[in-house]
N, CA, C and O atoms as a printed pandas DataFrame, in Angstrom:
     atom_number atom_name residue_name chain_id  residue_number  x_coord  y_coord  z_coord
0              1         N          UNK        A               1  -10.271   -0.237  -17.844
1              2        CA          UNK        A               1  -10.603    1.170  -17.687
2              3         C          UNK        A               1  -11.132    1.390  -16.237
3              4         O          UNK        A               1  -12.021    0.677  -15.772
4              5         N          UNK        A               2  -10.564    2.382  -15.560
5              6        CA          UNK        A               2  -10.988    2.651  -14.205
6              7         C          UNK        A               2  -12.484    3.074  -14.034
7              8         O          UNK        A               2  -13.065    3.749  -14.885
8              9         N          UNK        A               3  -13.039    2.661  -12.944
9             10        CA          UNK        A               3  -14.494    2.972  -12.670
10            11         C          UNK        A               3  -14.613    4.462  -12.367
11            12         O          UNK        A               3  -13.856    4.992  -11.554
12            13         N          UNK        A               4  -15.556    5.139  -13.014
13            14        CA          UNK        A               4  -15.818    6.582  -12.768
14            15         C          UNK        A               4  -17.165    6.677  -12.361
15            16         O          UNK        A               4  -18.093    6.333  -13.093
16            17         N          UNK        A               5  -17.328    7.183  -11.084
17            18        CA          UNK        A               5  -18.718    7.374  -10.572
18            19         C          UNK        A               5  -19.327    8.625  -11.004
19            20         O          UNK        A               5  -18.649    9.647  -11.111
20            21         N          UNK        A               6  -20.663    8.591  -11.276
21            22        CA          UNK        A               6  -21.356    9.836  -11.681
22            23         C          UNK        A               6  -21.824   10.659  -10.380
23            24         O          UNK        A               6  -22.347   11.772  -10.437
24            25         N          UNK        A               7  -21.584   10.013   -9.314
25            26        CA          UNK        A               7  -22.061   10.561   -8.014
26            27         C          UNK        A               7  -21.284   11.950   -7.784
27            28         O          UNK        A               7  -20.091   12.058   -8.066
28            29         N          UNK        A               8  -21.976   12.909   -7.300
29            30        CA          UNK        A               8  -21.390   14.166   -7.021
30            31         C          UNK        A               8  -20.667   14.124   -5.667
31            32         O          UNK        A               8  -21.287   13.824   -4.647
32            33         N          UNK        A               9  -19.293   14.440   -5.650
33            34        CA          UNK        A               9  -18.665   14.449   -4.401
34            35         C          UNK        A               9  -18.162   15.916   -4.054
35            36         O          UNK        A               9  -17.939   16.759   -4.923
36            37         N          UNK        A              10  -18.017   16.115   -2.776
37            38        CA          UNK        A              10  -17.633   17.418   -2.273
38            39         C          UNK        A              10  -16.105   17.431   -1.970
39            40         O          UNK        A              10  -15.593   16.553   -1.275
40            41         N          UNK        A              11  -15.441   18.389   -2.480
41            42        CA          UNK        A              11  -13.986   18.393   -2.189
42            43         C          UNK        A              11  -13.722   19.232   -0.950
43            44         O          UNK        A              11  -14.519   20.067   -0.521
44            45         N          UNK        A              12  -12.521   18.943   -0.397
45            46        CA          UNK        A              12  -12.109   19.716    0.767
46            47         C          UNK        A              12  -12.713   19.200    2.121
47            48         O          UNK        A              12  -12.643   19.889    3.139
48            49         N          UNK        A              13  -13.296   17.989    2.101
49            50        CA          UNK        A              13  -13.966   17.483    3.300
50            51         C          UNK        A              13  -12.943   17.192    4.430
51            52         O          UNK        A              13  -13.319   17.175    5.603
52            53         N          UNK        A              14  -11.748   16.981    4.110
53            54        CA          UNK        A              14  -10.680   16.693    5.067
54            55         C          UNK        A              14  -10.515   17.918    6.049
55            56         O          UNK        A              14   -9.959   17.776    7.138
56            57         N          UNK        A              15  -10.972   19.012    5.660
57            58        CA          UNK        A              15  -10.912   20.167    6.519
58            59         C          UNK        A              15  -11.812   19.983    7.737
59            60         O          UNK        A              15  -11.588   20.612    8.771
60            61         N          UNK        A              16  -12.837   19.119    7.624
61            62        CA          UNK        A              16  -13.791   19.012    8.652
62            63         C          UNK        A              16  -13.365   18.041    9.764
63            64         O          UNK        A              16  -13.904   18.090   10.870
64            65         N          UNK        A              17  -12.413   17.174    9.474
65            66        CA          UNK        A              17  -12.032   16.047   10.382
66            67         C          UNK        A              17  -11.451   16.827   11.650
67            68         O          UNK        A              17  -10.638   17.745   11.536
68            69         N          UNK        A              18  -11.932   16.386   12.819
69            70        CA          UNK        A              18  -11.494   17.090   14.076
70            71         C          UNK        A              18  -12.238   18.273   14.512
71            72         O          UNK        A              18  -12.075   18.775   15.623
72            73         N          UNK        A              19  -13.105   18.743   13.580
73            74        CA          UNK        A              19  -13.877   20.024   13.841
74            75         C          UNK        A              19  -14.928   19.779   14.884
75            76         O          UNK        A              19  -15.457   18.671   14.978
76            77         N          UNK        A              20  -15.239   20.754   15.652
77            78        CA          UNK        A              20  -16.276   20.709   16.641
78            79         C          UNK        A              20  -17.589   20.996   15.946
79            80         O          UNK        A              20  -17.683   21.979   15.211
80            81         N          UNK        A              21  -18.578   20.196   16.143
81            82        CA          UNK        A              21  -19.922   20.347   15.539
82            83         C          UNK        A              21  -20.943   20.618   16.635
83            84         O          UNK        A              21  -20.959   19.941   17.663
84            85         N          UNK        A              22  -21.765   21.580   16.415
85            86        CA          UNK        A              22  -22.793   21.902   17.358
86            87         C          UNK        A              22  -24.168   21.616   16.732
87            88         O          UNK        A              22  -24.512   22.081   15.646
88            89         N          UNK        A              23  -24.955   20.789   17.525
89            90        CA          UNK        A              23  -26.435   20.575   17.108
90            91         C          UNK        A              23  -27.216   21.355   17.993
91            92         O          UNK        A              23  -27.367   21.040   19.173
92            93         N          UNK        A              24  -27.755   22.433   17.437
93            94        CA          UNK        A              24  -28.616   23.429   18.233
94            95         C          UNK        A              24  -29.899   22.831   18.598
95            96         O          UNK        A              24  -30.442   23.148   19.656
96            97         N          UNK        A              25  -30.439   21.955   17.763
97            98        CA          UNK        A              25  -31.778   21.452   18.010
98            99         C          UNK        A              25  -31.658   20.567   19.249
99           100         O          UNK        A              25  -32.577   20.602   20.066
100          101         N          UNK        A              26  -30.648   19.810   19.448
101          102        CA          UNK        A              26  -30.612   18.867   20.546
102          103         C          UNK        A              26  -29.640   19.355   21.646
103          104         O          UNK        A              26  -29.359   18.647   22.613
104          105         N          UNK        A              27  -29.144   20.582   21.459
105          106        CA          UNK        A              27  -28.288   21.233   22.429
106          107         C          UNK        A              27  -27.075   20.343   22.832
107          108         O          UNK        A              27  -26.885   20.035   24.009
108          109         N          UNK        A              28  -26.296   19.958   21.865
109          110        CA          UNK        A              28  -25.168   19.058   22.094
110          111         C          UNK        A              28  -24.090   19.502   21.101
111          112         O          UNK        A              28  -24.356   20.179   20.108
112          113         N          UNK        A              29  -22.831   19.074   21.430
113          114        CA          UNK        A              29  -21.738   19.255   20.435
114          115         C          UNK        A              29  -20.811   18.049   20.555
115          116         O          UNK        A              29  -20.746   17.306   21.535
116          117         N          UNK        A              30  -20.118   17.953   19.457
117          118        CA          UNK        A              30  -19.187   16.685   19.313
118          119         C          UNK        A              30  -18.090   17.037   18.334
119          120         O          UNK        A              30  -17.956   18.172   17.877
120          121         N          UNK        A              31  -17.306   16.007   18.030
121          122        CA          UNK        A              31  -16.233   16.084   17.084
122          123         C          UNK        A              31  -16.491   15.239   15.840
123          124         O          UNK        A              31  -16.986   14.115   15.912
124          125         N          UNK        A              32  -16.145   15.813   14.723
125          126        CA          UNK        A              32  -16.273   14.956   13.477
126          127         C          UNK        A              32  -15.039   14.083   13.383
127          128         O          UNK        A              32  -13.912   14.577   13.356
128          129         N          UNK        A              33  -15.264   12.780   13.333
129          130        CA          UNK        A              33  -14.160   11.820   13.279
130          131         C          UNK        A              33  -14.159   11.023   11.968
131          132         O          UNK        A              33  -13.241   10.234   11.741
132          133         N          UNK        A              34  -15.112   11.198   11.144
133          134        CA          UNK        A              34  -15.139   10.471    9.865
134          135         C          UNK        A              34  -16.137   10.989    8.891
135          136         O          UNK        A              34  -17.176   11.523    9.279
136          137         N          UNK        A              35  -15.826   10.834    7.571
137          138        CA          UNK        A              35  -16.728   11.303    6.515
138          139         C          UNK        A              35  -16.665   10.231    5.443
139          140         O          UNK        A              35  -15.592    9.748    5.082
140          141         N          UNK        A              36  -17.818    9.875    4.952
141          142        CA          UNK        A              36  -17.998    8.821    3.910
142          143         C          UNK        A              36  -18.857    9.373    2.785
143          144         O          UNK        A              36  -20.024    9.709    2.985
144          145         N          UNK        A              37  -18.274    9.460    1.614
145          146        CA          UNK        A              37  -18.937    9.967    0.402
146          147         C          UNK        A              37  -19.246    8.815   -0.535
147          148         O          UNK        A              37  -19.732    9.063   -1.638
148          149         N          UNK        A              38  -19.004    7.627   -0.178
149          150        CA          UNK        A              38  -19.126    6.478   -1.074
150          151         C          UNK        A              38  -20.609    6.002   -1.142
151          152         O          UNK        A              38  -20.948    5.227   -2.037
152          153         N          UNK        A              39  -21.458    6.432   -0.254
153          154        CA          UNK        A              39  -22.814    5.972   -0.193
154          155         C          UNK        A              39  -23.687    6.877   -1.055
155          156         O          UNK        A              39  -23.208    7.833   -1.665
156          157         N          UNK        A              40  -25.028    6.542   -1.092
157          158        CA          UNK        A              40  -25.911    7.351   -1.890
158          159         C          UNK        A              40  -25.946    8.803   -1.451
159          160         O          UNK        A              40  -25.973    9.758   -2.228
160          161         N          UNK        A              41  -25.943    8.874   -0.069
161          162        CA          UNK        A              41  -25.932   10.307    0.526
162          163         C          UNK        A              41  -24.715   10.272    1.477
163          164         O          UNK        A              41  -24.413    9.248    2.090
164          165         N          UNK        A              42  -24.027   11.431    1.576
165          166        CA          UNK        A              42  -22.823   11.559    2.400
166          167         C          UNK        A              42  -23.174   11.245    3.935
167          168         O          UNK        A              42  -24.273   11.515    4.420
168          169         N          UNK        A              43  -22.205   10.691    4.591
169          170        CA          UNK        A              43  -22.389   10.435    6.018
170          171         C          UNK        A              43  -21.169   11.041    6.777
171          172         O          UNK        A              43  -20.027   10.926    6.332
172          173         N          UNK        A              44  -21.455   11.691    7.941
173          174        CA          UNK        A              44  -20.436   12.066    8.781
174          175         C          UNK        A              44  -20.567   11.337   10.093
175          176         O          UNK        A              44  -21.669   11.066   10.569
176          177         N          UNK        A              45  -19.384   11.011   10.692
177          178        CA          UNK        A              45  -19.358   10.291   11.899
178          179         C          UNK        A              45  -19.001   11.341   12.969
179          180         O          UNK        A              45  -18.007   12.059   12.861
180          181         N          UNK        A              46  -19.875   11.397   14.027
181          182        CA          UNK        A              46  -19.605   12.417   15.124
182          183         C          UNK        A              46  -19.598   11.695   16.467
183          184         O          UNK        A              46  -20.436   10.844   16.764
184          185         N          UNK        A              47  -18.602   12.085   17.258
185          186        CA          UNK        A              47  -18.592   11.544   18.635
186          187         C          UNK        A              47  -19.158   12.770   19.487
187          188         O          UNK        A              47  -18.455   13.767   19.652
188          189         N          UNK        A              48  -20.392   12.683   20.004
189          190        CA          UNK        A              48  -20.966   13.642   20.829
190          191         C          UNK        A              48  -20.477   13.569   22.225
191          192         O          UNK        A              48  -20.176   12.496   22.748
192          193         N          UNK        A              49  -20.395   14.765   22.856
193          194        CA          UNK        A              49  -19.906   14.747   24.237
194          195         C          UNK        A              49  -20.735   13.821   25.162
195          196         O          UNK        A              49  -21.965   13.834   25.124
196          197         N          UNK        A              50  -20.063   13.054   25.955
197          198        CA          UNK        A              50  -20.676   12.168   26.830
198          199         C          UNK        A              50  -21.090   10.787   26.171
199          200         O          UNK        A              50  -21.669    9.949   26.861
200          201         N          UNK        A              51  -20.813   10.562   24.924
201          202        CA          UNK        A              51  -21.159    9.439   24.210
202          203         C          UNK        A              51  -19.914    8.645   23.903
203          204         O          UNK        A              51  -18.929    9.218   23.438
204          205         N          UNK        A              52  -19.920    7.301   24.152
205          206        CA          UNK        A              52  -18.721    6.498   23.942
206          207         C          UNK        A              52  -18.367    6.169   22.530
207          208         O          UNK        A              52  -17.207    5.904   22.214
208          209         N          UNK        A              53  -19.402    6.183   21.636
209          210        CA          UNK        A              53  -19.251    5.862   20.274
210          211         C          UNK        A              53  -19.708    6.914   19.287
211          212         O          UNK        A              53  -20.497    7.797   19.624
212          213         N          UNK        A              54  -19.204    6.814   18.051
213          214        CA          UNK        A              54  -19.561    7.796   17.028
214          215         C          UNK        A              54  -20.886    7.503   16.528
215          216         O          UNK        A              54  -21.282    6.339   16.476
216          217         N          UNK        A              55  -21.646    8.546   16.130
217          218        CA          UNK        A              55  -22.998    8.445   15.587
218          219         C          UNK        A              55  -22.910    8.781   14.058
219          220         O          UNK        A              55  -22.335    9.812   13.710
220          221         N          UNK        A              56  -23.433    7.982   13.194
221          222        CA          UNK        A              56  -23.479    8.235   11.748
222          223         C          UNK        A              56  -24.587    9.055   11.423
223          224         O          UNK        A              56  -25.730    8.696   11.707
224          225         N          UNK        A              57  -24.323   10.230   10.794
225          226        CA          UNK        A              57  -25.381   11.176   10.431
226          227         C          UNK        A              57  -25.432   11.376    8.874
227          228         O          UNK        A              57  -24.463   11.779    8.232
228          229         N          UNK        A              58  -26.621   11.064    8.336
229          230        CA          UNK        A              58  -26.797   11.177    6.905
230          231         C          UNK        A              58  -27.085   12.633    6.605
231          232         O          UNK        A              58  -27.968   13.221    7.230
232          233         N          UNK        A              59  -26.367   13.233    5.663
233          234        CA          UNK        A              59  -26.629   14.629    5.270
234          235         C          UNK        A              59  -26.638   14.646    3.667
235          236         O          UNK        A              59  -26.295   13.665    3.006
236          237         N          UNK        A              60  -27.033   15.769    3.148
237          238        CA          UNK        A              60  -27.036   15.956    1.701
238          239         C          UNK        A              60  -25.658   16.496    1.242
239          240         O          UNK        A              60  -24.859   16.950    2.060
240          241         N          UNK        A              61  -25.403   16.436   -0.066
241          242        CA          UNK        A              61  -24.140   16.957   -0.603
242          243         C          UNK        A              61  -24.096   18.506   -0.313
243          244         O          UNK        A              61  -23.049   19.063    0.018
244          245         N          UNK        A              62  -25.228   19.131   -0.451
245          246        CA          UNK        A              62  -25.393   20.548   -0.188
246          247         C          UNK        A              62  -24.979   20.886    1.229
247          248         O          UNK        A              62  -24.246   21.843    1.478
248          249         N          UNK        A              63  -25.466   20.080    2.143
249          250        CA          UNK        A              63  -25.186   20.287    3.556
250          251         C          UNK        A              63  -23.749   20.116    3.841
251          252         O          UNK        A              63  -23.183   20.923    4.579
252          253         N          UNK        A              64  -23.111   19.118    3.306
253          254        CA          UNK        A              64  -21.748   18.837    3.422
254          255         C          UNK        A              64  -20.903   19.980    2.799
255          256         O          UNK        A              64  -19.940   20.427    3.421
256          257         N          UNK        A              65  -21.215   20.406    1.712
257          258        CA          UNK        A              65  -20.612   21.620    1.042
258          259         C          UNK        A              65  -20.658   22.780    1.975
259          260         O          UNK        A              65  -19.656   23.451    2.218
260          261         N          UNK        A              66  -21.867   23.019    2.513
261          262        CA          UNK        A              66  -22.054   24.160    3.432
262          263         C          UNK        A              66  -21.134   24.056    4.671
263          264         O          UNK        A              66  -20.585   25.053    5.139
264          265         N          UNK        A              67  -20.984   22.814    5.187
265          266        CA          UNK        A              67  -20.048   22.629    6.347
266          267         C          UNK        A              67  -18.657   22.954    6.023
267          268         O          UNK        A              67  -17.949   23.569    6.820
268          269         N          UNK        A              68  -18.216   22.533    4.799
269          270        CA          UNK        A              68  -16.874   22.784    4.384
270          271         C          UNK        A              68  -16.647   24.293    4.223
271          272         O          UNK        A              68  -15.625   24.831    4.649
272          273         N          UNK        A              69  -17.634   24.966    3.595
273          274        CA          UNK        A              69  -17.554   26.439    3.404
274          275         C          UNK        A              69  -17.432   27.135    4.687
275          276         O          UNK        A              69  -16.637   28.066    4.809
276          277         N          UNK        A              70  -18.243   26.700    5.736
277          278        CA          UNK        A              70  -18.263   27.351    7.061
278          279         C          UNK        A              70  -16.948   27.126    7.748
279          280         O          UNK        A              70  -16.403   28.034    8.376
280          281         N          UNK        A              71  -16.426   25.905    7.633
281          282        CA          UNK        A              71  -15.140   25.647    8.281
282          283         C          UNK        A              71  -14.046   26.419    7.635
283          284         O          UNK        A              71  -13.173   26.901    8.357
284          285         N          UNK        A              72  -14.006   26.581    6.367
285          286        CA          UNK        A              72  -12.941   27.384    5.691
286          287         C          UNK        A              72  -13.067   28.873    6.094
287          288         O          UNK        A              72  -12.090   29.566    6.380
288          289         N          UNK        A              73  -14.357   29.313    6.093
289          290        CA          UNK        A              73  -14.573   30.736    6.456
290          291         C          UNK        A              73  -14.107   31.001    7.932
291          292         O          UNK        A              73  -13.462   32.004    8.235
292          293         N          UNK        A              74  -14.448   30.117    8.752
293          294        CA          UNK        A              74  -14.069   30.242   10.202
294          295         C          UNK        A              74  -12.525   30.237   10.314
295          296         O          UNK        A              74  -11.945   31.056   11.025
296          297         N          UNK        A              75  -11.884   29.307    9.603
297          298        CA          UNK        A              75  -10.386   29.223    9.689
298          299         C          UNK        A              75   -9.769   30.500    9.086
299          300         O          UNK        A              75   -8.719   30.945    9.551
300          301         N          UNK        A              76  -10.378   31.074    8.099
301          302        CA          UNK        A              76   -9.793   32.295    7.520
302          303         C          UNK        A              76  -10.000   33.488    8.487
303          304         O          UNK        A              76   -9.134   34.358    8.586
304          305         N          UNK        A              77  -11.147   33.525    9.197
305          306        CA          UNK        A              77  -11.349   34.563   10.192
306          307         C          UNK        A              77  -10.383   34.408   11.389
307          308         O          UNK        A              77   -9.871   35.395   11.919
308          309         N          UNK        A              78  -10.147   33.145   11.798
309          310        CA          UNK        A              78   -9.247   32.887   12.875
310          311         C          UNK        A              78   -7.849   33.280   12.518
311          312         O          UNK        A              78   -7.132   33.808   13.368
312          313         N          UNK        A              79   -7.397   33.032   11.223
313          314        CA          UNK        A              79   -6.137   33.317   10.749
314          315         C          UNK        A              79   -5.884   34.834   10.723
315          316         O          UNK        A              79   -4.826   35.335   11.104
316          317         N          UNK        A              80   -6.908   35.513   10.256
317          318        CA          UNK        A              80   -6.839   37.023   10.100
318          319         C          UNK        A              80   -6.700   37.595   11.575
319          320         O          UNK        A              80   -5.876   38.483   11.795
320          321         N          UNK        A              81   -7.474   37.107   12.547
321          322        CA          UNK        A              81   -7.344   37.601   13.887
322          323         C          UNK        A              81   -5.910   37.378   14.405
323          324         O          UNK        A              81   -5.323   38.270   15.017
324          325         N          UNK        A              82   -5.383   36.241   14.168
325          326        CA          UNK        A              82   -4.016   35.918   14.650
326          327         C          UNK        A              82   -2.986   36.736   14.062
327          328         O          UNK        A              82   -2.071   37.159   14.768
328          329         N          UNK        A              83   -3.058   37.012   12.755
329          330        CA          UNK        A              83   -2.042   37.795   12.068
330          331         C          UNK        A              83   -2.145   39.311   12.346
331          332         O          UNK        A              83   -1.159   40.025   12.167
332          333         N          UNK        A              84   -3.268   39.793   12.762
333          334        CA          UNK        A              84   -3.574   41.179   12.998
334          335         C          UNK        A              84   -3.148   41.625   14.389
335          336         O          UNK        A              84   -3.023   42.825   14.632
336          337         N          UNK        A              85   -2.918   40.670   15.330
337          338        CA          UNK        A              85   -2.566   40.955   16.682
338          339         C          UNK        A              85   -1.253   40.246   17.050
339          340         O          UNK        A              85   -0.752   39.390   16.320
340          341         N          UNK        A              86   -0.758   40.612   18.131
341          342        CA          UNK        A              86    0.517   39.884   18.706
342          343         C          UNK        A              86    0.043   38.515   19.153
343          344         O          UNK        A              86   -1.010   38.373   19.774
344          345         N          UNK        A              87    0.820   37.537   18.833
345          346        CA          UNK        A              87    0.607   36.184   19.287
346          347         C          UNK        A              87    1.416   35.992   20.629
347          348         O          UNK        A              87    2.629   35.780   20.641
348          349         N          UNK        A              88    0.626   36.086   21.759
349          350        CA          UNK        A              88    1.329   36.007   23.031
350          351         C          UNK        A              88    0.756   34.830   23.802
351          352         O          UNK        A              88    1.399   34.364   24.743
352          353         N          UNK        A              89   -0.431   34.323   23.446
353          354        CA          UNK        A              89   -0.918   33.186   24.146
354          355         C          UNK        A              89   -0.681   31.819   23.355
355          356         O          UNK        A              89   -0.187   31.821   22.227
356          357         N          UNK        A              90   -1.038   30.733   23.970
357          358        CA          UNK        A              90   -0.861   29.473   23.315
358          359         C          UNK        A              90   -1.850   29.331   22.187
359          360         O          UNK        A              90   -2.955   29.870   22.264
360          361         N          UNK        A              91   -1.468   28.591   21.098
361          362        CA          UNK        A              91   -2.426   28.492   19.951
362          363         C          UNK        A              91   -3.484   27.489   20.438
363          364         O          UNK        A              91   -3.230   26.566   21.212
364          365         N          UNK        A              92   -4.684   27.751   19.919
365          366        CA          UNK        A              92   -5.809   26.885   20.181
366          367         C          UNK        A              92   -5.752   25.679   19.263
367          368         O          UNK        A              92   -5.608   25.787   18.045
368          369         N          UNK        A              93   -5.879   24.450   19.945
369          370        CA          UNK        A              93   -5.972   23.229   19.146
370          371         C          UNK        A              93   -7.348   22.877   18.697
371          372         O          UNK        A              93   -7.570   21.867   18.029
372          373         N          UNK        A              94   -8.308   23.749   19.084
373          374        CA          UNK        A              94   -9.660   23.414   18.792
374          375         C          UNK        A              94   -9.997   23.894   17.382
375          376         O          UNK        A              94   -9.770   25.058   17.054
376          377         N          UNK        A              95  -10.522   23.028   16.567
377          378        CA          UNK        A              95  -10.798   23.461   15.154
378          379         C          UNK        A              95  -12.147   24.276   15.210
379          380         O          UNK        A              95  -12.757   24.459   16.264
380          381         N          UNK        A              96  -12.540   24.729   14.039
381          382        CA          UNK        A              96  -13.747   25.530   13.926
382          383         C          UNK        A              96  -14.988   24.873   14.528
383          384         O          UNK        A              96  -15.177   23.658   14.469
384          385         N          UNK        A              97  -15.822   25.736   15.109
385          386        CA          UNK        A              97  -17.114   25.233   15.595
386          387         C          UNK        A              97  -18.136   25.339   14.438
387          388         O          UNK        A              97  -18.338   26.425   13.895
388          389         N          UNK        A              98  -18.762   24.242   14.073
389          390        CA          UNK        A              98  -19.694   24.312   12.982
390          391         C          UNK        A              98  -21.071   23.923   13.441
391          392         O          UNK        A              98  -21.227   22.968   14.203
392          393         N          UNK        A              99  -22.055   24.633   12.999
393          394        CA          UNK        A              99  -23.423   24.447   13.361
394          395         C          UNK        A              99  -24.040   23.379   12.412
395          396         O          UNK        A              99  -23.938   23.479   11.190
396          397         N          UNK        A             100  -24.687   22.346   13.032
397          398        CA          UNK        A             100  -25.287   21.271   12.201
398          399         C          UNK        A             100  -26.802   21.516   12.210
399          400         O          UNK        A             100  -27.419   21.609   13.271
400          401         N          UNK        A             101  -27.358   21.613   11.074
401          402        CA          UNK        A             101  -28.818   21.596   10.950
402          403         C          UNK        A             101  -29.204   20.254   10.422
403          404         O          UNK        A             101  -28.912   19.864    9.291
404          405         N          UNK        A             102  -29.889   19.557   11.325
405          406        CA          UNK        A             102  -30.185   18.136   11.052
406          407         C          UNK        A             102  -31.360   18.062   10.062
407          408         O          UNK        A             102  -32.309   18.845   10.101
408          409         N          UNK        A             103  -31.223   17.039    9.150
409          410        CA          UNK        A             103  -32.254   16.890    8.141
410          411         C          UNK        A             103  -33.236   15.929    8.732
411          412         O          UNK        A             103  -32.821   14.874    9.212
412          413         N          UNK        A             104  -34.498   16.220    8.729
413          414        CA          UNK        A             104  -35.577   15.295    9.264
414          415         C          UNK        A             104  -36.192   14.648    8.040
415          416         O          UNK        A             104  -36.528   15.297    7.049
416          417         N          UNK        A             105  -36.333   13.233    8.168
417          418        CA          UNK        A             105  -37.053   12.514    7.089
418          419         C          UNK        A             105  -38.469   12.262    7.544
419          420         O          UNK        A             105  -38.715   11.935    8.706
420          421         N          UNK        A             106  -39.380   12.413    6.641
421          422        CA          UNK        A             106  -40.832   12.214    6.930
422          423         C          UNK        A             106  -41.134   10.740    6.896
423          424         O          UNK        A             106  -42.278   10.339    7.108
């Protein structure tokens, strides 16, 4: 019998890969290069501008779900803008800019 986890997972996280993430608290931005939901709490891997390696950031399932919703909403808005006007410029290869609210542990 296959193992079935009781852990809550967020669907659609693949939408976040390659997205630009902005950390307003530390005034930095970076790219999401990995997502791990196999741990107790989800982890996203972000390469911040000017940093050579990815940083692992622990977030809650709710925060991950909010990031996915924000990414999908941004993509829908971008698509609507593109279809309502003439496409004369080059398409942007930059994915949605997502705001990260960091969770502080006491």
